[in-house]
mmCIF file as gemmi writes it, N, C-alpha and C atoms, coordinates in Angstrom:
data_model
loop_
_atom_site.group_PDB
_atom_site.id
_atom_site.type_symbol
_atom_site.label_atom_id
_atom_site.label_alt_id
_atom_site.label_comp_id
_atom_site.label_asym_id
_atom_site.label_entity_id
_atom_site.label_seq_id
_atom_site.pdbx_PDB_ins_code
_atom_site.Cartn_x
_atom_site.Cartn_y
_atom_site.Cartn_z
_atom_site.occupancy
_atom_site.B_iso_or_equiv
_atom_site.pdbx_formal_charge
_atom_site.auth_seq_id
_atom_site.auth_asym_id
_atom_site.pdbx_PDB_model_num
ATOM 1 N N . MET Axp A 1 ? -13.545 2.264 7.258 1 0 ? 1 A 1
ATOM 2 C CA . MET Axp A 1 ? -12.131 2.232 6.752 1 0 ? 1 A 1
ATOM 3 C C . MET Axp A 1 ? -11.293 1.435 7.693 1 0 ? 1 A 1
ATOM 4 N N . ASP Axp A 2 ? -10.444 0.561 7.107 1 0 ? 2 A 1
ATOM 5 C CA . ASP Axp A 2 ? -9.529 -0.235 7.881 1 0 ? 2 A 1
ATOM 6 C C . ASP Axp A 2 ? -8.245 0.494 8.018 1 0 ? 2 A 1
ATOM 7 N N . TRP Axp A 3 ? -8.022 1.177 9.153 1 0 ? 3 A 1
ATOM 8 C CA . TRP Axp A 3 ? -6.889 2.01 9.37 1 0 ? 3 A 1
ATOM 9 C C . TRP Axp A 3 ? -5.586 1.313 9.363 1 0 ? 3 A 1
ATOM 10 N N . LYS Axp A 4 ? -5.604 0.034 9.809 1 0 ? 4 A 1
ATOM 11 C CA . LYS Axp A 4 ? -4.369 -0.744 9.774 1 0 ? 4 A 1
ATOM 12 C C . LYS Axp A 4 ? -3.879 -0.952 8.329 1 0 ? 4 A 1
ATOM 13 N N . VAL Axp A 5 ? -4.815 -1.337 7.504 1 0 ? 5 A 1
ATOM 14 C CA . VAL Axp A 5 ? -4.457 -1.489 6.058 1 0 ? 5 A 1
ATOM 15 C C . VAL Axp A 5 ? -4.07 -0.196 5.418 1 0 ? 5 A 1
ATOM 16 N N . PHE Axp A 6 ? -4.725 0.909 5.783 1 0 ? 6 A 1
ATOM 17 C CA . PHE Axp A 6 ? -4.424 2.182 5.233 1 0 ? 6 A 1
ATOM 18 C C . PHE Axp A 6 ? -3.025 2.644 5.603 1 0 ? 6 A 1
ATOM 19 N N . LEU Axp A 7 ? -2.675 2.539 6.875 1 0 ? 7 A 1
ATOM 20 C CA . LEU Axp A 7 ? -1.403 2.96 7.383 1 0 ? 7 A 1
ATOM 21 C C . LEU Axp A 7 ? -0.228 2.069 6.867 1 0 ? 7 A 1
ATOM 22 N N . THR Axp A 8 ? -0.47 0.749 6.793 1 0 ? 8 A 1
ATOM 23 C CA . THR Axp A 8 ? 0.525 -0.149 6.27 1 0 ? 8 A 1
ATOM 24 C C . THR Axp A 8 ? 0.738 0.198 4.788 1 0 ? 8 A 1
ATOM 25 N N . THR Axp A 9 ? -0.254 0.359 4.006 1 0 ? 9 A 1
ATOM 26 C CA . THR Axp A 9 ? -0.151 0.692 2.567 1 0 ? 9 A 1
ATOM 27 C C . THR Axp A 9 ? 0.544 1.997 2.422 1 0 ? 9 A 1
ATOM 28 N N . PHE Axp A 10 ? 0.123 3.019 3.151 1 0 ? 10 A 1
ATOM 29 C CA . PHE Axp A 10 ? 0.679 4.307 3.075 1 0 ? 10 A 1
ATOM 30 C C . PHE Axp A 10 ? 2.214 4.268 3.37 1 0 ? 10 A 1
ATOM 31 N N . GLY Axp A 11 ? 2.551 3.661 4.475 1 0 ? 11 A 1
ATOM 32 C CA . GLY Axp A 11 ? 3.94 3.441 4.835 1 0 ? 11 A 1
ATOM 33 C C . GLY Axp A 11 ? 4.801 2.757 3.811 1 0 ? 11 A 1
ATOM 34 N N . ALA Axp A 12 ? 4.261 1.641 3.243 1 0 ? 12 A 1
ATOM 35 C CA . ALA Axp A 12 ? 5.017 0.912 2.277 1 0 ? 12 A 1
ATOM 36 C C . ALA Axp A 12 ? 5.235 1.703 1.013 1 0 ? 12 A 1
ATOM 37 N N . ILE Axp A 13 ? 4.196 2.399 0.591 1 0 ? 13 A 1
ATOM 38 C CA . ILE Axp A 13 ? 4.322 3.219 -0.674 1 0 ? 13 A 1
ATOM 39 C C . ILE Axp A 13 ? 5.244 4.382 -0.433 1 0 ? 13 A 1
ATOM 40 N N . PHE Axp A 14 ? 5.103 5.082 0.692 1 0 ? 14 A 1
ATOM 41 C CA . PHE Axp A 14 ? 5.901 6.215 0.952 1 0 ? 14 A 1
ATOM 42 C C . PHE Axp A 14 ? 7.412 5.82 0.997 1 0 ? 14 A 1
ATOM 43 N N . ILE Axp A 15 ? 7.783 4.779 1.741 1 0 ? 15 A 1
ATOM 44 C CA . ILE Axp A 15 ? 9.163 4.299 1.803 1 0 ? 15 A 1
ATOM 45 C C . ILE Axp A 15 ? 9.632 3.85 0.425 1 0 ? 15 A 1
ATOM 46 N N . ALA Axp A 16 ? 8.795 3.172 -0.305 1 0 ? 16 A 1
ATOM 47 C CA . ALA Axp A 16 ? 9.176 2.664 -1.659 1 0 ? 16 A 1
ATOM 48 C C . ALA Axp A 16 ? 9.465 3.772 -2.604 1 0 ? 16 A 1
ATOM 49 N N . GLU Axp A 17 ? 8.711 4.893 -2.479 1 0 ? 17 A 1
ATOM 50 C CA . GLU Axp A 17 ? 8.878 6.001 -3.423 1 0 ? 17 A 1
ATOM 51 C C . GLU Axp A 17 ? 10.056 6.866 -3.058 1 0 ? 17 A 1
ATOM 52 N N . LEU Axp A 18 ? 10.61 6.874 -1.855 1 0 ? 18 A 1
ATOM 53 C CA . LEU Axp A 18 ? 11.718 7.698 -1.461 1 0 ? 18 A 1
ATOM 54 C C . LEU Axp A 18 ? 12.94 7.278 -2.299 1 0 ? 18 A 1
ATOM 55 N N . GLY Axp A 19 ? 13.517 8.226 -3.056 1 0 ? 19 A 1
ATOM 56 C CA . GLY Axp A 19 ? 14.675 7.916 -3.859 1 0 ? 19 A 1
ATOM 57 C C . GLY Axp A 19 ? 14.309 7.148 -5.122 1 0 ? 19 A 1
ATOM 58 N N . ASP Axp A 20 ? 13.097 7.031 -5.445 1 0 ? 20 A 1
ATOM 59 C CA . ASP Axp A 20 ? 12.653 6.333 -6.638 1 0 ? 20 A 1
ATOM 60 C C . ASP Axp A 20 ? 12.75 7.237 -7.796 1 0 ? 20 A 1
ATOM 61 N N . LYS Axp A 21 ? 12.734 6.639 -8.994 1 0 ? 21 A 1
ATOM 62 C CA . LYS Axp A 21 ? 12.921 7.451 -10.259 1 0 ? 21 A 1
ATOM 63 C C . LYS Axp A 21 ? 11.815 8.474 -10.345 1 0 ? 21 A 1
ATOM 64 N N . THR Axp A 22 ? 10.621 8.172 -9.799 1 0 ? 22 A 1
ATOM 65 C CA . THR Axp A 22 ? 9.533 9.185 -9.812 1 0 ? 22 A 1
ATOM 66 C C . THR Axp A 22 ? 9.913 10.367 -9.039 1 0 ? 22 A 1
ATOM 67 N N . GLN Axp A 23 ? 10.528 10.248 -7.887 1 0 ? 23 A 1
ATOM 68 C CA . GLN Axp A 23 ? 10.931 11.354 -7.107 1 0 ? 23 A 1
ATOM 69 C C . GLN Axp A 23 ? 12.002 12.165 -7.842 1 0 ? 23 A 1
ATOM 70 N N . PHE Axp A 24 ? 12.948 11.499 -8.429 1 0 ? 24 A 1
ATOM 71 C CA . PHE Axp A 24 ? 14.03 12.171 -9.194 1 0 ? 24 A 1
ATOM 72 C C . PHE Axp A 24 ? 13.416 12.941 -10.389 1 0 ? 24 A 1
ATOM 73 N N . ALA Axp A 25 ? 12.42 12.361 -11.029 1 0 ? 25 A 1
ATOM 74 C CA . ALA Axp A 25 ? 11.738 13.069 -12.156 1 0 ? 25 A 1
ATOM 75 C C . ALA Axp A 25 ? 11.03 14.337 -11.621 1 0 ? 25 A 1
ATOM 76 N N . ALA Axp A 26 ? 10.411 14.204 -10.467 1 0 ? 26 A 1
ATOM 77 C CA . ALA Axp A 26 ? 9.757 15.379 -9.85 1 0 ? 26 A 1
ATOM 78 C C . ALA Axp A 26 ? 10.738 16.472 -9.474 1 0 ? 26 A 1
ATOM 79 N N . ILE Axp A 27 ? 11.946 16.083 -8.962 1 0 ? 27 A 1
ATOM 80 C CA . ILE Axp A 27 ? 12.96 16.986 -8.582 1 0 ? 27 A 1
ATOM 81 C C . ILE Axp A 27 ? 13.442 17.75 -9.857 1 0 ? 27 A 1
ATOM 82 N N . ALA Axp A 28 ? 13.676 16.967 -10.939 1 0 ? 28 A 1
ATOM 83 C CA . ALA Axp A 28 ? 14.179 17.578 -12.149 1 0 ? 28 A 1
ATOM 84 C C . ALA Axp A 28 ? 13.12 18.547 -12.75 1 0 ? 28 A 1
ATOM 85 N N . ALA Axp A 29 ? 11.907 18.092 -12.759 1 0 ? 29 A 1
ATOM 86 C CA . ALA Axp A 29 ? 10.81 18.954 -13.283 1 0 ? 29 A 1
ATOM 87 C C . ALA Axp A 29 ? 10.652 20.23 -12.459 1 0 ? 29 A 1
ATOM 88 N N . SER Axp A 30 ? 10.74 20.125 -11.165 1 0 ? 30 A 1
ATOM 89 C CA . SER Axp A 30 ? 10.575 21.233 -10.327 1 0 ? 30 A 1
ATOM 90 C C . SER Axp A 30 ? 11.719 22.241 -10.468 1 0 ? 30 A 1
ATOM 91 N N . ALA Axp A 31 ? 12.939 21.658 -10.554 1 0 ? 31 A 1
ATOM 92 C CA . ALA Axp A 31 ? 14.107 22.521 -10.747 1 0 ? 31 A 1
ATOM 93 C C . ALA Axp A 31 ? 14.054 23.329 -12.025 1 0 ? 31 A 1
ATOM 94 N N . GLY Axp A 32 ? 13.435 22.757 -13.067 1 0 ? 32 A 1
ATOM 95 C CA . GLY Axp A 32 ? 13.423 23.41 -14.381 1 0 ? 32 A 1
ATOM 96 C C . GLY Axp A 32 ? 12.164 24.195 -14.622 1 0 ? 32 A 1
ATOM 97 N N . SER Axp A 33 ? 11.357 24.403 -13.614 1 0 ? 33 A 1
ATOM 98 C CA . SER Axp A 33 ? 10.058 25.023 -13.852 1 0 ? 33 A 1
ATOM 99 C C . SER Axp A 33 ? 9.888 26.164 -12.845 1 0 ? 33 A 1
ATOM 100 N N . SER Axp A 34 ? 9.177 27.205 -13.287 1 0 ? 34 A 1
ATOM 101 C CA . SER Axp A 34 ? 8.856 28.28 -12.379 1 0 ? 34 A 1
ATOM 102 C C . SER Axp A 34 ? 7.471 28.046 -11.758 1 0 ? 34 A 1
ATOM 103 N N . SER Axp A 35 ? 6.782 27.065 -12.217 1 0 ? 35 A 1
ATOM 104 C CA . SER Axp A 35 ? 5.477 26.776 -11.689 1 0 ? 35 A 1
ATOM 105 C C . SER Axp A 35 ? 5.519 25.52 -10.813 1 0 ? 35 A 1
ATOM 106 N N . LYS Axp A 36 ? 5.854 25.648 -9.602 1 0 ? 36 A 1
ATOM 107 C CA . LYS Axp A 36 ? 6.007 24.506 -8.715 1 0 ? 36 A 1
ATOM 108 C C . LYS Axp A 36 ? 4.7 23.789 -8.465 1 0 ? 36 A 1
ATOM 109 N N . LEU Axp A 37 ? 3.573 24.6 -8.403 1 0 ? 37 A 1
ATOM 110 C CA . LEU Axp A 37 ? 2.289 24.042 -8.16 1 0 ? 37 A 1
ATOM 111 C C . LEU Axp A 37 ? 1.859 23.128 -9.313 1 0 ? 37 A 1
ATOM 112 N N . SER Axp A 38 ? 2.191 23.499 -10.59 1 0 ? 38 A 1
ATOM 113 C CA . SER Axp A 38 ? 1.854 22.673 -11.728 1 0 ? 38 A 1
ATOM 114 C C . SER Axp A 38 ? 2.599 21.345 -11.648 1 0 ? 38 A 1
ATOM 115 N N . VAL Axp A 39 ? 3.874 21.432 -11.231 1 0 ? 39 A 1
ATOM 116 C CA . VAL Axp A 39 ? 4.705 20.184 -11.098 1 0 ? 39 A 1
ATOM 117 C C . VAL Axp A 39 ? 4.106 19.305 -9.996 1 0 ? 39 A 1
ATOM 118 N N . LEU Axp A 40 ? 3.757 19.93 -8.832 1 0 ? 40 A 1
ATOM 119 C CA . LEU Axp A 40 ? 3.223 19.153 -7.71 1 0 ? 40 A 1
ATOM 120 C C . LEU Axp A 40 ? 1.903 18.482 -8.15 1 0 ? 40 A 1
ATOM 121 N N . LEU Axp A 41 ? 0.997 19.233 -8.801 1 0 ? 41 A 1
ATOM 122 C CA . LEU Axp A 41 ? -0.296 18.618 -9.223 1 0 ? 41 A 1
ATOM 123 C C . LEU Axp A 41 ? -0.107 17.548 -10.251 1 0 ? 41 A 1
ATOM 124 N N . GLY Axp A 42 ? 0.855 17.706 -11.148 1 0 ? 42 A 1
ATOM 125 C CA . GLY Axp A 42 ? 1.164 16.701 -12.13 1 0 ? 42 A 1
ATOM 126 C C . GLY Axp A 42 ? 1.678 15.4 -11.469 1 0 ? 42 A 1
ATOM 127 N N . VAL Axp A 43 ? 2.563 15.598 -10.494 1 0 ? 43 A 1
ATOM 128 C CA . VAL Axp A 43 ? 3.148 14.393 -9.738 1 0 ? 43 A 1
ATOM 129 C C . VAL Axp A 43 ? 2.049 13.676 -8.986 1 0 ? 43 A 1
ATOM 130 N N . VAL Axp A 44 ? 1.228 14.432 -8.223 1 0 ? 44 A 1
ATOM 131 C CA . VAL Axp A 44 ? 0.16 13.883 -7.431 1 0 ? 44 A 1
ATOM 132 C C . VAL Axp A 44 ? -0.848 13.129 -8.259 1 0 ? 44 A 1
ATOM 133 N N . LEU Axp A 45 ? -1.268 13.77 -9.303 1 0 ? 45 A 1
ATOM 134 C CA . LEU Axp A 45 ? -2.255 13.131 -10.212 1 0 ? 45 A 1
ATOM 135 C C . LEU Axp A 45 ? -1.706 11.934 -10.954 1 0 ? 45 A 1
ATOM 136 N N . GLY Axp A 46 ? -0.451 12.017 -11.396 1 0 ? 46 A 1
ATOM 137 C CA . GLY Axp A 46 ? 0.172 10.89 -12.099 1 0 ? 46 A 1
ATOM 138 C C . GLY Axp A 46 ? 0.302 9.684 -11.138 1 0 ? 46 A 1
ATOM 139 N N . LEU Axp A 47 ? 0.782 9.891 -9.94 1 0 ? 47 A 1
ATOM 140 C CA . LEU Axp A 47 ? 0.892 8.822 -8.986 1 0 ? 47 A 1
ATOM 141 C C . LEU Axp A 47 ? -0.482 8.297 -8.567 1 0 ? 47 A 1
ATOM 142 N N . ALA Axp A 48 ? -1.44 9.189 -8.42 1 0 ? 48 A 1
ATOM 143 C CA . ALA Axp A 48 ? -2.844 8.727 -8.11 1 0 ? 48 A 1
ATOM 144 C C . ALA Axp A 48 ? -3.364 7.817 -9.207 1 0 ? 48 A 1
ATOM 145 N N . LEU Axp A 49 ? -3.169 8.226 -10.437 1 0 ? 49 A 1
ATOM 146 C CA . LEU Axp A 49 ? -3.721 7.376 -11.549 1 0 ? 49 A 1
ATOM 147 C C . LEU Axp A 49 ? -2.969 6.051 -11.62 1 0 ? 49 A 1
ATOM 148 N N . ALA Axp A 50 ? -1.621 6.021 -11.453 1 0 ? 50 A 1
ATOM 149 C CA . ALA Axp A 50 ? -0.891 4.805 -11.456 1 0 ? 50 A 1
ATOM 150 C C . ALA Axp A 50 ? -1.309 3.864 -10.309 1 0 ? 50 A 1
ATOM 151 N N . GLY Axp A 51 ? -1.537 4.515 -9.102 1 0 ? 51 A 1
ATOM 152 C CA . GLY Axp A 51 ? -2.011 3.734 -7.984 1 0 ? 51 A 1
ATOM 153 C C . GLY Axp A 51 ? -3.363 3.154 -8.15 1 0 ? 51 A 1
ATOM 154 N N . THR Axp A 52 ? -4.259 3.955 -8.799 1 0 ? 52 A 1
ATOM 155 C CA . THR Axp A 52 ? -5.591 3.492 -9.088 1 0 ? 52 A 1
ATOM 156 C C . THR Axp A 52 ? -5.621 2.315 -10.029 1 0 ? 52 A 1
ATOM 157 N N . LEU Axp A 53 ? -4.77 2.396 -11.029 1 0 ? 53 A 1
ATOM 158 C CA . LEU Axp A 53 ? -4.653 1.258 -11.954 1 0 ? 53 A 1
ATOM 159 C C . LEU Axp A 53 ? -4.106 0.003 -11.281 1 0 ? 53 A 1
ATOM 160 N N . GLY Axp A 54 ? -3.182 0.216 -10.343 1 0 ? 54 A 1
ATOM 161 C CA . GLY Axp A 54 ? -2.653 -0.919 -9.554 1 0 ? 54 A 1
ATOM 162 C C . GLY Axp A 54 ? -3.713 -1.56 -8.645 1 0 ? 54 A 1
ATOM 163 N N . VAL Axp A 55 ? -4.525 -0.729 -8.064 1 0 ? 55 A 1
ATOM 164 C CA . VAL Axp A 55 ? -5.593 -1.281 -7.189 1 0 ? 55 A 1
ATOM 165 C C . VAL Axp A 55 ? -6.595 -1.997 -7.986 1 0 ? 55 A 1
ATOM 166 N N . ILE Axp A 56 ? -6.982 -1.423 -9.16 1 0 ? 56 A 1
ATOM 167 C CA . ILE Axp A 56 ? -8.029 -2.124 -10.01 1 0 ? 56 A 1
ATOM 168 C C . ILE Axp A 56 ? -7.419 -3.476 -10.537 1 0 ? 56 A 1
ATOM 169 N N . ALA Axp A 57 ? -6.171 -3.453 -10.966 1 0 ? 57 A 1
ATOM 170 C CA . ALA Axp A 57 ? -5.538 -4.704 -11.464 1 0 ? 57 A 1
ATOM 171 C C . ALA Axp A 57 ? -5.441 -5.732 -10.343 1 0 ? 57 A 1
ATOM 172 N N . GLY Axp A 58 ? -5.026 -5.258 -9.099 1 0 ? 58 A 1
ATOM 173 C CA . GLY Axp A 58 ? -4.966 -6.172 -7.998 1 0 ? 58 A 1
ATOM 174 C C . GLY Axp A 58 ? -6.288 -6.738 -7.613 1 0 ? 58 A 1
ATOM 175 N N . SER Axp A 59 ? -7.309 -5.942 -7.669 1 0 ? 59 A 1
ATOM 176 C CA . SER Axp A 59 ? -8.653 -6.419 -7.33 1 0 ? 59 A 1
ATOM 177 C C . SER Axp A 59 ? -9.136 -7.485 -8.339 1 0 ? 59 A 1
ATOM 178 N N . LEU Axp A 60 ? -8.876 -7.237 -9.609 1 0 ? 60 A 1
ATOM 179 C CA . LEU Axp A 60 ? -9.306 -8.181 -10.631 1 0 ? 60 A 1
ATOM 180 C C . LEU Axp A 60 ? -8.497 -9.505 -10.476 1 0 ? 60 A 1
ATOM 181 N N . LEU Axp A 61 ? -7.192 -9.366 -10.411 1 0 ? 61 A 1
ATOM 182 C CA . LEU Axp A 61 ? -6.316 -10.536 -10.264 1 0 ? 61 A 1
ATOM 183 C C . LEU Axp A 61 ? -6.572 -11.324 -9.042 1 0 ? 61 A 1
ATOM 184 N N . GLY Axp A 62 ? -6.901 -10.569 -7.937 1 0 ? 62 A 1
ATOM 185 C CA . GLY Axp A 62 ? -7.219 -11.182 -6.648 1 0 ? 62 A 1
ATOM 186 C C . GLY Axp A 62 ? -8.395 -12.108 -6.651 1 0 ? 62 A 1
ATOM 187 N N . GLU Axp A 63 ? -9.219 -11.995 -7.624 1 0 ? 63 A 1
ATOM 188 C CA . GLU Axp A 63 ? -10.388 -12.919 -7.793 1 0 ? 63 A 1
ATOM 189 C C . GLU Axp A 63 ? -9.937 -14.254 -8.308 1 0 ? 63 A 1
ATOM 190 N N . PHE Axp A 64 ? -8.798 -14.341 -8.98 1 0 ? 64 A 1
ATOM 191 C CA . PHE Axp A 64 ? -8.384 -15.541 -9.607 1 0 ? 64 A 1
ATOM 192 C C . PHE Axp A 64 ? -7.066 -16.153 -9.013 1 0 ? 64 A 1
ATOM 193 N N . ILE Axp A 65 ? -6.278 -15.356 -8.35 1 0 ? 65 A 1
ATOM 194 C CA . ILE Axp A 65 ? -4.984 -15.773 -7.835 1 0 ? 65 A 1
ATOM 195 C C . ILE Axp A 65 ? -4.905 -15.542 -6.344 1 0 ? 65 A 1
ATOM 196 N N . LYS Axp A 66 ? -4.386 -16.559 -5.59 1 0 ? 66 A 1
ATOM 197 C CA . LYS Axp A 66 ? -4.242 -16.411 -4.144 1 0 ? 66 A 1
ATOM 198 C C . LYS Axp A 66 ? -3.268 -15.336 -3.792 1 0 ? 66 A 1
ATOM 199 N N . PRO Axp A 67 ? -3.506 -14.613 -2.691 1 0 ? 67 A 1
ATOM 200 C CA . PRO Axp A 67 ? -2.529 -13.59 -2.264 1 0 ? 67 A 1
ATOM 201 C C . PRO Axp A 67 ? -1.091 -14.046 -2.141 1 0 ? 67 A 1
ATOM 202 N N . SER Axp A 68 ? -0.854 -15.25 -1.677 1 0 ? 68 A 1
ATOM 203 C CA . SER Axp A 68 ? 0.467 -15.727 -1.513 1 0 ? 68 A 1
ATOM 204 C C . SER Axp A 68 ? 1.179 -15.932 -2.876 1 0 ? 68 A 1
ATOM 205 N N . VAL Axp A 69 ? 0.433 -16.416 -3.844 1 0 ? 69 A 1
ATOM 206 C CA . VAL Axp A 69 ? 0.937 -16.595 -5.214 1 0 ? 69 A 1
ATOM 207 C C . VAL Axp A 69 ? 1.16 -15.189 -5.8 1 0 ? 69 A 1
ATOM 208 N N . MET Axp A 70 ? 0.233 -14.243 -5.558 1 0 ? 70 A 1
ATOM 209 C CA . MET Axp A 70 ? 0.381 -12.908 -6.113 1 0 ? 70 A 1
ATOM 210 C C . MET Axp A 70 ? 1.626 -12.256 -5.576 1 0 ? 70 A 1
ATOM 211 N N . LYS Axp A 71 ? 1.967 -12.487 -4.292 1 0 ? 71 A 1
ATOM 212 C CA . LYS Axp A 71 ? 3.181 -11.904 -3.652 1 0 ? 71 A 1
ATOM 213 C C . LYS Axp A 71 ? 4.402 -12.454 -4.376 1 0 ? 71 A 1
ATOM 214 N N . TRP Axp A 72 ? 4.489 -13.752 -4.652 1 0 ? 72 A 1
ATOM 215 C CA . TRP Axp A 72 ? 5.663 -14.35 -5.341 1 0 ? 72 A 1
ATOM 216 C C . TRP Axp A 72 ? 5.713 -13.847 -6.782 1 0 ? 72 A 1
ATOM 217 N N . LEU Axp A 73 ? 4.552 -13.787 -7.465 1 0 ? 73 A 1
ATOM 218 C CA . LEU Axp A 73 ? 4.605 -13.343 -8.866 1 0 ? 73 A 1
ATOM 219 C C . LEU Axp A 73 ? 5.061 -11.874 -8.931 1 0 ? 73 A 1
ATOM 220 N N . SER Axp A 74 ? 4.5 -11.042 -8.11 1 0 ? 74 A 1
ATOM 221 C CA . SER Axp A 74 ? 4.92 -9.645 -8.139 1 0 ? 74 A 1
ATOM 222 C C . SER Axp A 74 ? 6.366 -9.405 -7.791 1 0 ? 74 A 1
ATOM 223 N N . GLY Axp A 75 ? 6.829 -10.137 -6.784 1 0 ? 75 A 1
ATOM 224 C CA . GLY Axp A 75 ? 8.257 -10.037 -6.36 1 0 ? 75 A 1
ATOM 225 C C . GLY Axp A 75 ? 9.191 -10.529 -7.492 1 0 ? 75 A 1
ATOM 226 N N . SER Axp A 76 ? 8.806 -11.636 -8.105 1 0 ? 76 A 1
ATOM 227 C CA . SER Axp A 76 ? 9.632 -12.174 -9.185 1 0 ? 76 A 1
ATOM 228 C C . SER Axp A 76 ? 9.641 -11.235 -10.398 1 0 ? 76 A 1
ATOM 229 N N . LEU Axp A 77 ? 8.487 -10.631 -10.717 1 0 ? 77 A 1
ATOM 230 C CA . LEU Axp A 77 ? 8.404 -9.695 -11.799 1 0 ? 77 A 1
ATOM 231 C C . LEU Axp A 77 ? 9.261 -8.443 -11.48 1 0 ? 77 A 1
ATOM 232 N N . PHE Axp A 78 ? 9.252 -8.008 -10.29 1 0 ? 78 A 1
ATOM 233 C CA . PHE Axp A 78 ? 10.092 -6.869 -9.875 1 0 ? 78 A 1
ATOM 234 C C . PHE Axp A 78 ? 11.545 -7.205 -10.095 1 0 ? 78 A 1
ATOM 235 N N . ILE Axp A 79 ? 12.009 -8.371 -9.711 1 0 ? 79 A 1
ATOM 236 C CA . ILE Axp A 79 ? 13.381 -8.757 -9.907 1 0 ? 79 A 1
ATOM 237 C C . ILE Axp A 79 ? 13.729 -8.878 -11.375 1 0 ? 79 A 1
ATOM 238 N N . VAL Axp A 80 ? 12.839 -9.49 -12.173 1 0 ? 80 A 1
ATOM 239 C CA . VAL Axp A 80 ? 13.091 -9.659 -13.598 1 0 ? 80 A 1
ATOM 240 C C . VAL Axp A 80 ? 13.238 -8.241 -14.251 1 0 ? 80 A 1
ATOM 241 N N . VAL Axp A 81 ? 12.325 -7.334 -13.999 1 0 ? 81 A 1
ATOM 242 C CA . VAL Axp A 81 ? 12.44 -5.982 -14.534 1 0 ? 81 A 1
ATOM 243 C C . VAL Axp A 81 ? 13.741 -5.294 -14.111 1 0 ? 81 A 1
ATOM 244 N N . GLY Axp A 82 ? 14.125 -5.456 -12.87 1 0 ? 82 A 1
ATOM 245 C CA . GLY Axp A 82 ? 15.365 -4.885 -12.351 1 0 ? 82 A 1
ATOM 246 C C . GLY Axp A 82 ? 16.558 -5.437 -13.135 1 0 ? 82 A 1
ATOM 247 N N . VAL Axp A 83 ? 16.627 -6.717 -13.295 1 0 ? 83 A 1
ATOM 248 C CA . VAL Axp A 83 ? 17.745 -7.357 -14.015 1 0 ? 83 A 1
ATOM 249 C C . VAL Axp A 83 ? 17.761 -6.904 -15.485 1 0 ? 83 A 1
ATOM 250 N N . TRP Axp A 84 ? 16.503 -6.834 -16.039 1 0 ? 84 A 1
ATOM 251 C CA . TRP Axp A 84 ? 16.403 -6.346 -17.473 1 0 ? 84 A 1
ATOM 252 C C . TRP Axp A 84 ? 16.955 -4.934 -17.599 1 0 ? 84 A 1
ATOM 253 N N . ILE Axp A 85 ? 16.572 -4.058 -16.696 1 0 ? 85 A 1
ATOM 254 C CA . ILE Axp A 85 ? 17.094 -2.691 -16.721 1 0 ? 85 A 1
ATOM 255 C C . ILE Axp A 85 ? 18.594 -2.6 -16.585 1 0 ? 85 A 1
ATOM 256 N N . LEU Axp A 86 ? 19.174 -3.445 -15.674 1 0 ? 86 A 1
ATOM 257 C CA . LEU Axp A 86 ? 20.588 -3.485 -15.5 1 0 ? 86 A 1
ATOM 258 C C . LEU Axp A 86 ? 21.319 -3.973 -16.77 1 0 ? 86 A 1
ATOM 259 N N . LEU Axp A 87 ? 20.718 -4.957 -17.422 1 0 ? 87 A 1
ATOM 260 C CA . LEU Axp A 87 ? 21.36 -5.522 -18.628 1 0 ? 87 A 1
ATOM 261 C C . LEU Axp A 87 ? 21.241 -4.669 -19.853 1 0 ? 87 A 1
ATOM 262 N N . THR Axp A 88 ? 20.221 -3.788 -19.953 1 0 ? 88 A 1
ATOM 263 C CA . THR Axp A 88 ? 19.968 -2.995 -21.107 1 0 ? 88 A 1
ATOM 264 C C . THR Axp A 88 ? 20.449 -1.567 -21.006 1 0 ? 88 A 1
ATOM 265 N N . SER Axp A 89 ? 20.961 -1.218 -19.857 1 0 ? 89 A 1
ATOM 266 C CA . SER Axp A 89 ? 21.412 0.215 -19.726 1 0 ? 89 A 1
ATOM 267 C C . SER Axp A 89 ? 22.923 0.319 -19.735 1 0 ? 89 A 1
């Protein structure tokens, strides 16, 4: 295991998720439920599946696209989605 990659990825994902809509959805679900364990398991499994799909997609795309191009594409897509959300809400 490459601990540097693990810790960098963990830190980036942890910081990115703080205050994210996923965390707010978990707060709302937990506040409205008497089964906190069910909410916790749902959040953990949902994030795990989304992360798994991201790793698979990145692995496949990484075979065809250079990492530097992937970084620009993903950053640009993030900005486009953010602008779209701002304009449609």
